[in-house]
C-alpha positions, 0 to 999 in steps of 0.5 A: 217173395222176390226179396226172399229169393234175392236174399237166398241168392246173395247168401248163396253167392257169399257162401260160394265166395267163402268156399272158394277162398278156403280152397286155397292154403296160405294164399287165402290169408285175410280173405275170409275176414275181409269177405265177411266185413266187406259183405256186411258193409256192402249189404248196408251200403245199398245191398251190394253184399257180393261186391263188398265180399269180393272187395273185402277179400281182395283188401283183406288178402293184401293187408295180410300179405303186407303184415306178413312181409313186415313181420318177416322184415322185423324178424330179420332186423332182430336177427341181424342185431344180435 
């Protein structure tokens, strides 16, 4: 019975993280995908799904921001070349 309560708590916490992540607009880019991947990885790495989801959200957001910046720079280089 104790394990079932723990699973319900973890799923509720993960749902709360996802709900908070979707509350923002463009600032949450990459967070949801990162949270899902991090949550699954954290679950299998010692039942730390919530910590994995939070870390995944942070990393996913960072990578999405970096990708957007690189895309913007590539577009500027392409416009300057013409």
